C-alpha beads as a LAMMPS data file, in Angstrom:
LAMMPS data file: protein, C-alpha beads

358 atoms
357 bonds

1 atom types
1 bond types

-500.0 500.0 xlo xhi
-500.0 500.0 ylo yhi
-500.0 500.0 zlo zhi

Masses

1 110.0

Atoms # bond

1 1 1 0.160 -0.106 0.330
2 1 1 1.382 3.712 -1.146
3 1 1 0.610 6.655 1.583
4 1 1 1.760 10.018 1.082
5 1 1 4.231 11.186 3.947
6 1 1 3.736 14.868 5.417
7 1 1 6.752 16.225 3.468
8 1 1 4.467 15.163 0.023
9 1 1 6.363 12.466 -0.938
10 1 1 4.800 8.990 -2.085
11 1 1 6.268 5.765 -0.431
12 1 1 5.000 2.375 0.437
13 1 1 4.888 0.427 3.586
14 1 1 5.938 1.596 7.134
15 1 1 8.592 4.774 6.829
16 1 1 12.139 3.774 7.471
17 1 1 15.168 5.266 9.370
18 1 1 16.523 5.757 5.261
19 1 1 13.153 7.511 5.057
20 1 1 14.206 9.948 7.945
21 1 1 17.905 10.050 7.049
22 1 1 16.900 10.782 3.050
23 1 1 14.565 13.277 4.975
24 1 1 17.111 15.110 6.997
25 1 1 20.479 14.237 4.516
26 1 1 22.042 12.655 6.700
27 1 1 23.035 9.216 6.974
28 1 1 21.062 6.112 8.453
29 1 1 23.951 5.584 10.803
30 1 1 23.352 9.342 12.412
31 1 1 19.768 8.858 12.762
32 1 1 20.481 5.492 14.710
33 1 1 22.789 6.921 16.836
34 1 1 20.129 10.132 17.481
35 1 1 17.313 7.426 17.854
36 1 1 19.060 5.326 20.450
37 1 1 20.557 8.482 22.316
38 1 1 24.182 7.738 21.650
39 1 1 27.189 10.428 21.533
40 1 1 29.467 11.893 18.387
41 1 1 26.467 13.277 16.687
42 1 1 26.258 17.321 16.023
43 1 1 23.495 19.629 17.684
44 1 1 22.746 20.227 13.967
45 1 1 23.025 16.887 12.565
46 1 1 20.808 15.917 15.616
47 1 1 18.175 18.812 14.948
48 1 1 17.568 17.554 11.579
49 1 1 16.975 14.302 12.126
50 1 1 14.422 15.199 15.092
51 1 1 12.924 17.537 12.321
52 1 1 12.769 14.962 10.015
53 1 1 11.269 12.949 12.350
54 1 1 8.555 15.074 13.539
55 1 1 7.551 15.568 9.912
56 1 1 7.375 12.057 8.701
57 1 1 5.736 10.746 11.645
58 1 1 8.315 8.177 12.275
59 1 1 7.781 5.818 15.300
60 1 1 11.215 3.893 16.546
61 1 1 11.418 0.453 16.447
62 1 1 11.148 -0.385 20.013
63 1 1 12.709 -4.133 19.651
64 1 1 15.282 -3.175 17.292
65 1 1 16.457 0.273 20.596
66 1 1 16.575 -2.802 23.006
67 1 1 18.434 -4.535 20.928
68 1 1 21.028 -1.528 20.715
69 1 1 20.789 -0.533 24.472
70 1 1 20.773 -3.896 25.606
71 1 1 17.269 -3.338 27.588
72 1 1 13.569 -3.892 26.777
73 1 1 11.908 -1.850 29.275
74 1 1 9.499 -4.845 29.692
75 1 1 9.217 -5.543 33.524
76 1 1 7.165 -9.771 34.516
77 1 1 5.112 -9.201 37.441
78 1 1 4.613 -12.750 38.398
79 1 1 1.969 -13.138 40.949
80 1 1 1.582 -16.204 42.220
81 1 1 -1.700 -16.884 44.661
82 1 1 -3.930 -19.805 45.537
83 1 1 -6.856 -20.702 43.558
84 1 1 -9.488 -19.371 43.059
85 1 1 -7.740 -15.913 44.338
86 1 1 -9.746 -14.680 48.050
87 1 1 -11.072 -11.567 48.239
88 1 1 -8.852 -10.562 51.223
89 1 1 -6.088 -11.435 48.548
90 1 1 -7.013 -8.744 45.919
91 1 1 -7.610 -5.900 48.921
92 1 1 -3.834 -6.701 49.330
93 1 1 -2.920 -7.555 45.933
94 1 1 -4.023 -4.579 44.084
95 1 1 -2.963 -1.352 45.550
96 1 1 0.881 -3.338 45.476
97 1 1 -0.081 -3.674 41.400
98 1 1 -0.900 0.140 41.248
99 1 1 1.979 1.541 43.311
100 1 1 4.517 -0.826 41.027
101 1 1 2.707 0.192 37.824
102 1 1 2.802 4.272 38.713
103 1 1 6.347 3.847 39.174
104 1 1 7.351 2.132 36.661
105 1 1 5.349 4.082 33.498
106 1 1 7.280 7.358 34.739
107 1 1 10.574 5.806 33.452
108 1 1 8.655 4.417 30.626
109 1 1 8.134 0.626 31.145
110 1 1 5.541 -1.762 30.610
111 1 1 4.591 -4.387 33.071
112 1 1 3.772 -8.048 31.579
113 1 1 1.551 -9.396 34.097
114 1 1 2.051 -13.462 34.625
115 1 1 -0.490 -15.482 37.141
116 1 1 0.422 -18.531 37.533
117 1 1 -0.903 -20.460 40.575
118 1 1 0.849 -22.030 43.548
119 1 1 1.326 -25.634 42.359
120 1 1 2.333 -24.267 38.935
121 1 1 5.483 -22.165 39.851
122 1 1 6.595 -25.357 41.740
123 1 1 7.017 -27.230 38.404
124 1 1 10.621 -28.158 37.883
125 1 1 9.830 -26.372 33.967
126 1 1 8.142 -23.869 35.049
127 1 1 10.725 -20.748 34.280
128 1 1 12.072 -22.228 31.000
129 1 1 8.284 -22.042 29.842
130 1 1 7.820 -18.376 30.922
131 1 1 10.450 -16.897 29.715
132 1 1 10.963 -19.527 25.984
133 1 1 11.613 -16.168 23.648
134 1 1 10.555 -13.592 26.191
135 1 1 12.936 -10.753 27.625
136 1 1 12.419 -8.398 30.743
137 1 1 14.711 -6.336 32.416
138 1 1 13.963 -7.405 35.316
139 1 1 11.008 -9.677 37.454
140 1 1 9.034 -9.092 40.563
141 1 1 7.231 -11.730 42.284
142 1 1 4.516 -10.825 44.133
143 1 1 3.375 -13.583 46.530
144 1 1 2.751 -14.682 50.030
145 1 1 4.112 -18.536 49.565
146 1 1 7.445 -19.710 50.345
147 1 1 8.925 -20.474 46.946
148 1 1 11.532 -23.472 46.315
149 1 1 14.813 -21.587 46.552
150 1 1 15.605 -23.567 43.255
151 1 1 13.787 -21.230 41.425
152 1 1 15.309 -17.869 43.418
153 1 1 18.958 -19.176 42.068
154 1 1 17.641 -20.089 38.425
155 1 1 17.119 -16.473 37.574
156 1 1 19.802 -15.458 39.461
157 1 1 22.095 -17.517 37.095
158 1 1 19.742 -16.344 34.203
159 1 1 21.628 -12.777 35.250
160 1 1 17.902 -11.333 35.460
161 1 1 17.318 -8.503 38.009
162 1 1 14.312 -9.699 40.581
163 1 1 12.774 -7.989 43.407
164 1 1 9.995 -10.848 45.729
165 1 1 7.470 -8.771 46.623
166 1 1 6.227 -10.044 50.005
167 1 1 7.913 -13.061 50.185
168 1 1 11.593 -13.986 50.893
169 1 1 14.287 -13.108 52.036
170 1 1 16.239 -15.531 50.664
171 1 1 19.820 -16.145 51.382
172 1 1 22.679 -18.341 51.703
173 1 1 25.025 -18.162 54.390
174 1 1 23.424 -15.019 55.948
175 1 1 23.809 -12.902 52.271
176 1 1 20.977 -12.191 50.194
177 1 1 20.783 -13.787 47.097
178 1 1 18.038 -11.184 45.413
179 1 1 16.006 -8.025 47.043
180 1 1 13.219 -8.481 48.975
181 1 1 10.116 -5.687 49.726
182 1 1 8.972 -7.080 52.575
183 1 1 6.090 -5.608 55.345
184 1 1 6.329 -6.507 58.865
185 1 1 4.516 -9.467 60.159
186 1 1 6.456 -10.622 63.066
187 1 1 6.953 -7.529 65.536
188 1 1 3.394 -6.021 64.838
189 1 1 2.153 -9.383 66.547
190 1 1 4.428 -9.391 69.449
191 1 1 3.029 -5.787 70.019
192 1 1 -0.494 -6.904 69.668
193 1 1 0.085 -9.388 71.861
194 1 1 1.951 -7.351 74.748
195 1 1 -1.437 -5.009 74.617
196 1 1 -3.859 -8.051 75.214
197 1 1 -1.139 -9.082 78.334
198 1 1 -1.277 -5.508 79.511
199 1 1 -5.404 -5.186 79.569
200 1 1 -4.943 -8.555 81.907
201 1 1 -5.420 -11.573 79.221
202 1 1 -3.134 -14.806 79.849
203 1 1 -4.825 -17.429 77.648
204 1 1 -4.338 -15.806 74.558
205 1 1 -4.716 -18.442 71.286
206 1 1 -3.982 -17.656 67.635
207 1 1 -5.681 -18.396 64.704
208 1 1 -3.217 -19.177 62.016
209 1 1 -3.576 -19.934 58.550
210 1 1 -2.527 -22.417 55.535
211 1 1 0.964 -24.327 55.861
212 1 1 3.436 -22.320 53.037
213 1 1 1.798 -19.360 53.300
214 1 1 4.747 -16.904 54.586
215 1 1 3.080 -14.248 56.244
216 1 1 0.953 -16.281 58.326
217 1 1 3.804 -18.444 59.705
218 1 1 5.529 -15.064 60.430
219 1 1 2.231 -14.264 62.264
220 1 1 2.919 -17.459 64.276
221 1 1 6.283 -17.500 64.710
222 1 1 5.648 -13.622 66.712
223 1 1 3.021 -15.146 68.578
224 1 1 5.228 -18.098 70.308
225 1 1 8.091 -16.037 70.659
226 1 1 5.432 -13.289 72.657
227 1 1 4.601 -16.343 74.345
228 1 1 8.206 -16.621 75.844
229 1 1 8.789 -13.147 76.774
230 1 1 6.012 -12.481 78.454
231 1 1 6.819 -16.068 80.465
232 1 1 3.795 -17.749 79.426
233 1 1 4.598 -21.877 78.452
234 1 1 3.344 -22.615 74.698
235 1 1 -0.039 -24.726 74.994
236 1 1 -1.480 -26.686 71.687
237 1 1 -4.621 -26.434 72.379
238 1 1 -4.544 -22.418 71.828
239 1 1 -3.515 -23.508 68.531
240 1 1 -5.884 -23.342 65.824
241 1 1 -5.232 -23.779 61.885
242 1 1 -7.549 -22.025 59.336
243 1 1 -8.012 -21.261 55.475
244 1 1 -8.265 -17.094 55.867
245 1 1 -11.477 -17.151 55.480
246 1 1 -14.794 -16.816 57.000
247 1 1 -15.650 -20.423 57.643
248 1 1 -12.813 -22.035 58.761
249 1 1 -12.684 -18.980 61.708
250 1 1 -16.078 -19.672 62.773
251 1 1 -14.769 -23.711 62.922
252 1 1 -11.350 -22.605 64.398
253 1 1 -13.428 -20.968 67.262
254 1 1 -15.575 -23.899 67.998
255 1 1 -12.830 -25.464 68.969
256 1 1 -12.050 -23.381 70.989
257 1 1 -14.922 -22.324 72.960
258 1 1 -15.152 -25.869 73.798
259 1 1 -11.953 -26.172 76.106
260 1 1 -12.581 -26.447 79.921
261 1 1 -10.883 -22.966 79.539
262 1 1 -11.226 -21.301 76.490
263 1 1 -9.156 -18.579 75.703
264 1 1 -10.298 -14.346 77.097
265 1 1 -8.363 -13.010 73.754
266 1 1 -8.076 -14.230 70.151
267 1 1 -5.580 -13.420 67.599
268 1 1 -6.574 -14.390 64.095
269 1 1 -3.926 -14.062 61.157
270 1 1 -6.605 -12.406 58.491
271 1 1 -9.910 -10.350 59.558
272 1 1 -11.823 -13.024 57.418
273 1 1 -11.283 -15.886 60.297
274 1 1 -11.633 -12.676 62.904
275 1 1 -15.173 -12.137 61.422
276 1 1 -16.188 -16.006 61.081
277 1 1 -14.450 -16.256 65.027
278 1 1 -16.653 -13.147 66.001
279 1 1 -19.703 -14.847 64.600
280 1 1 -18.829 -18.186 66.071
281 1 1 -18.725 -16.150 69.932
282 1 1 -21.966 -14.569 68.816
283 1 1 -23.694 -17.659 68.307
284 1 1 -22.596 -19.274 71.801
285 1 1 -24.642 -16.379 73.221
286 1 1 -21.150 -14.756 74.167
287 1 1 -19.931 -10.638 73.379
288 1 1 -17.417 -9.314 71.879
289 1 1 -14.863 -8.346 73.580
290 1 1 -16.702 -8.346 77.393
291 1 1 -16.204 -12.214 77.392
292 1 1 -13.277 -12.274 74.566
293 1 1 -10.985 -10.108 72.789
294 1 1 -10.565 -10.462 69.064
295 1 1 -7.470 -9.340 66.695
296 1 1 -7.431 -9.560 62.901
297 1 1 -4.860 -8.764 59.987
298 1 1 -4.950 -6.712 57.041
299 1 1 -7.386 -3.905 57.862
300 1 1 -10.307 -5.138 55.475
301 1 1 -12.317 -1.931 54.675
302 1 1 -15.626 -3.765 56.627
303 1 1 -13.498 -4.053 60.146
304 1 1 -14.067 -0.523 60.669
305 1 1 -17.920 -0.805 60.379
306 1 1 -18.433 -4.217 62.768
307 1 1 -20.372 -4.328 65.428
308 1 1 -17.999 -4.255 67.492
309 1 1 -15.492 -2.592 65.154
310 1 1 -13.169 -5.250 64.986
311 1 1 -8.796 -4.062 65.911
312 1 1 -6.768 -5.354 62.870
313 1 1 -3.445 -4.753 61.174
314 1 1 -2.926 -2.136 58.416
315 1 1 -0.698 -2.777 55.535
316 1 1 0.739 -0.037 53.583
317 1 1 0.187 -2.077 50.318
318 1 1 0.855 0.929 47.915
319 1 1 3.981 1.727 49.525
320 1 1 5.067 -1.655 49.006
321 1 1 4.500 -1.923 45.335
322 1 1 6.364 1.595 44.761
323 1 1 9.504 0.224 47.342
324 1 1 9.839 -3.044 45.332
325 1 1 9.658 -1.078 41.757
326 1 1 11.970 2.054 42.913
327 1 1 14.678 -1.417 44.621
328 1 1 14.061 -3.006 41.029
329 1 1 14.365 0.363 38.596
330 1 1 18.067 0.796 40.639
331 1 1 18.962 -3.036 39.893
332 1 1 18.163 -2.329 36.311
333 1 1 20.296 1.026 35.870
334 1 1 22.796 -0.256 38.249
335 1 1 23.291 -3.714 35.983
336 1 1 23.331 -5.616 38.870
337 1 1 21.075 -8.447 40.544
338 1 1 22.371 -7.392 44.016
339 1 1 19.233 -6.951 46.145
340 1 1 18.929 -5.990 49.803
341 1 1 15.942 -6.835 52.058
342 1 1 13.897 -4.076 52.864
343 1 1 10.926 -3.907 55.122
344 1 1 8.384 -1.488 55.742
345 1 1 6.180 -0.951 59.143
346 1 1 2.885 -1.688 59.766
347 1 1 -0.102 0.485 62.001
348 1 1 -2.547 -1.598 64.548
349 1 1 -5.593 -0.123 64.412
350 1 1 -6.789 -0.715 68.191
351 1 1 -10.754 -0.549 68.481
352 1 1 -13.526 -2.161 70.061
353 1 1 -13.111 -6.035 69.699
354 1 1 -10.483 -5.631 72.290
355 1 1 -11.082 -4.612 76.050
356 1 1 -9.851 -5.231 79.386
357 1 1 -10.432 -8.896 80.778
358 1 1 -13.300 -9.273 83.305

Bonds

1 1 1 2
2 1 2 3
3 1 3 4
4 1 4 5
5 1 5 6
6 1 6 7
7 1 7 8
8 1 8 9
9 1 9 10
10 1 10 11
11 1 11 12
12 1 12 13
13 1 13 14
14 1 14 15
15 1 15 16
16 1 16 17
17 1 17 18
18 1 18 19
19 1 19 20
20 1 20 21
21 1 21 22
22 1 22 23
23 1 23 24
24 1 24 25
25 1 25 26
26 1 26 27
27 1 27 28
28 1 28 29
29 1 29 30
30 1 30 31
31 1 31 32
32 1 32 33
33 1 33 34
34 1 34 35
35 1 35 36
36 1 36 37
37 1 37 38
38 1 38 39
39 1 39 40
40 1 40 41
41 1 41 42
42 1 42 43
43 1 43 44
44 1 44 45
45 1 45 46
46 1 46 47
47 1 47 48
48 1 48 49
49 1 49 50
50 1 50 51
51 1 51 52
52 1 52 53
53 1 53 54
54 1 54 55
55 1 55 56
56 1 56 57
57 1 57 58
58 1 58 59
59 1 59 60
60 1 60 61
61 1 61 62
62 1 62 63
63 1 63 64
64 1 64 65
65 1 65 66
66 1 66 67
67 1 67 68
68 1 68 69
69 1 69 70
70 1 70 71
71 1 71 72
72 1 72 73
73 1 73 74
74 1 74 75
75 1 75 76
76 1 76 77
77 1 77 78
78 1 78 79
79 1 79 80
80 1 80 81
81 1 81 82
82 1 82 83
83 1 83 84
84 1 84 85
85 1 85 86
86 1 86 87
87 1 87 88
88 1 88 89
89 1 89 90
90 1 90 91
91 1 91 92
92 1 92 93
93 1 93 94
94 1 94 95
95 1 95 96
96 1 96 97
97 1 97 98
98 1 98 99
99 1 99 100
100 1 100 101
101 1 101 102
102 1 102 103
103 1 103 104
104 1 104 105
105 1 105 106
106 1 106 107
107 1 107 108
108 1 108 109
109 1 109 110
110 1 110 111
111 1 111 112
112 1 112 113
113 1 113 114
114 1 114 115
115 1 115 116
116 1 116 117
117 1 117 118
118 1 118 119
119 1 119 120
120 1 120 121
121 1 121 122
122 1 122 123
123 1 123 124
124 1 124 125
125 1 125 126
126 1 126 127
127 1 127 128
128 1 128 129
129 1 129 130
130 1 130 131
131 1 131 132
132 1 132 133
133 1 133 134
134 1 134 135
135 1 135 136
136 1 136 137
137 1 137 138
138 1 138 139
139 1 139 140
140 1 140 141
141 1 141 142
142 1 142 143
143 1 143 144
144 1 144 145
145 1 145 146
146 1 146 147
147 1 147 148
148 1 148 149
149 1 149 150
150 1 150 151
151 1 151 152
152 1 152 153
153 1 153 154
154 1 154 155
155 1 155 156
156 1 156 157
157 1 157 158
158 1 158 159
159 1 159 160
160 1 160 161
161 1 161 162
162 1 162 163
163 1 163 164
164 1 164 165
165 1 165 166
166 1 166 167
167 1 167 168
168 1 168 169
169 1 169 170
170 1 170 171
171 1 171 172
172 1 172 173
173 1 173 174
174 1 174 175
175 1 175 176
176 1 176 177
177 1 177 178
178 1 178 179
179 1 179 180
180 1 180 181
181 1 181 182
182 1 182 183
183 1 183 184
184 1 184 185
185 1 185 186
186 1 186 187
187 1 187 188
188 1 188 189
189 1 189 190
190 1 190 191
191 1 191 192
192 1 192 193
193 1 193 194
194 1 194 195
195 1 195 196
196 1 196 197
197 1 197 198
198 1 198 199
199 1 199 200
200 1 200 201
201 1 201 202
202 1 202 203
203 1 203 204
204 1 204 205
205 1 205 206
206 1 206 207
207 1 207 208
208 1 208 209
209 1 209 210
210 1 210 211
211 1 211 212
212 1 212 213
213 1 213 214
214 1 214 215
215 1 215 216
216 1 216 217
217 1 217 218
218 1 218 219
219 1 219 220
220 1 220 221
221 1 221 222
222 1 222 223
223 1 223 224
224 1 224 225
225 1 225 226
226 1 226 227
227 1 227 228
228 1 228 229
229 1 229 230
230 1 230 231
231 1 231 232
232 1 232 233
233 1 233 234
234 1 234 235
235 1 235 236
236 1 236 237
237 1 237 238
238 1 238 239
239 1 239 240
240 1 240 241
241 1 241 242
242 1 242 243
243 1 243 244
244 1 244 245
245 1 245 246
246 1 246 247
247 1 247 248
248 1 248 249
249 1 249 250
250 1 250 251
251 1 251 252
252 1 252 253
253 1 253 254
254 1 254 255
255 1 255 256
256 1 256 257
257 1 257 258
258 1 258 259
259 1 259 260
260 1 260 261
261 1 261 262
262 1 262 263
263 1 263 264
264 1 264 265
265 1 265 266
266 1 266 267
267 1 267 268
268 1 268 269
269 1 269 270
270 1 270 271
271 1 271 272
272 1 272 273
273 1 273 274
274 1 274 275
275 1 275 276
276 1 276 277
277 1 277 278
278 1 278 279
279 1 279 280
280 1 280 281
281 1 281 282
282 1 282 283
283 1 283 284
284 1 284 285
285 1 285 286
286 1 286 287
287 1 287 288
288 1 288 289
289 1 289 290
290 1 290 291
291 1 291 292
292 1 292 293
293 1 293 294
294 1 294 295
295 1 295 296
296 1 296 297
297 1 297 298
298 1 298 299
299 1 299 300
300 1 300 301
301 1 301 302
302 1 302 303
303 1 303 304
304 1 304 305
305 1 305 306
306 1 306 307
307 1 307 308
308 1 308 309
309 1 309 310
310 1 310 311
311 1 311 312
312 1 312 313
313 1 313 314
314 1 314 315
315 1 315 316
316 1 316 317
317 1 317 318
318 1 318 319
319 1 319 320
320 1 320 321
321 1 321 322
322 1 322 323
323 1 323 324
324 1 324 325
325 1 325 326
326 1 326 327
327 1 327 328
328 1 328 329
329 1 329 330
330 1 330 331
331 1 331 332
332 1 332 333
333 1 333 334
334 1 334 335
335 1 335 336
336 1 336 337
337 1 337 338
338 1 338 339
339 1 339 340
340 1 340 341
341 1 341 342
342 1 342 343
343 1 343 344
344 1 344 345
345 1 345 346
346 1 346 347
347 1 347 348
348 1 348 349
349 1 349 350
350 1 350 351
351 1 351 352
352 1 352 353
353 1 353 354
354 1 354 355
355 1 355 356
356 1 356 357
357 1 357 358
């Protein structure tokens, strides 16, 4: 197909660097150097090329530029989740995605999102299939699940900058093998435990989540450490398992209420399980916090509007996304994969679901 350019000349097909060179009256090599921001071009020649590009409406071939510059301006965001994805996961992850995209687009990067299940990501040839014929300047791995160390090492051996978002750190001999952007799941639980202890509670139970879920494991580790620091012996009866949903929180609370000495306070590993626990307490004719204090995690929007309002932990998801994108950008610019682990603080929103032990 033939078309007429802005200079009035007819030409076939797409506009090329040769067309730009002819209009600017310079060599194609000069056009290439200007497009790829390379030196050794006079200001006069640069202006002529830029004017010709504007006149012709020429759009540079991004793939060709990537080969010249050694970059693609593409970043892979690998979201590894359970199937199906829970509503609470979406509330946590979506602001992270928005923070990542908002930061990277300032520097002209495109985000390619891939969403395998945790089981798919554990497949031995997963990374080979994922990266076959695809090239990225860097990879962000967003998940709350524990990853096989071999996956991280494989990516590092490919010399690809990686930042793990919400998971990690991955270390060998005490040294990070890749960067991680994290938020506190450990010390905040100790803070919550101390708050409940100061209110007079001694039988404090914990409803933990799914195995291999890093966030839940760290929260439970913080609970165990808090018991030791407050001189309370660990009692396995006050440890219950849930699945990060309302029914599992209800079932766990039913078990706790069936004990000869039920807990006077319960820390749930997320808000949905805390909501299930509150429903079970109400169904047994008891009240929160008069009989039992409850604390959740994630600070879902509904938590503030429950009756009583649910004490919970607010995670800085947007900031986590921004920080992870910034960390990856700096690795790409420095042509290195040697990242480090950074942990953001979280906020305990103390509301009406906790009170003094009566």
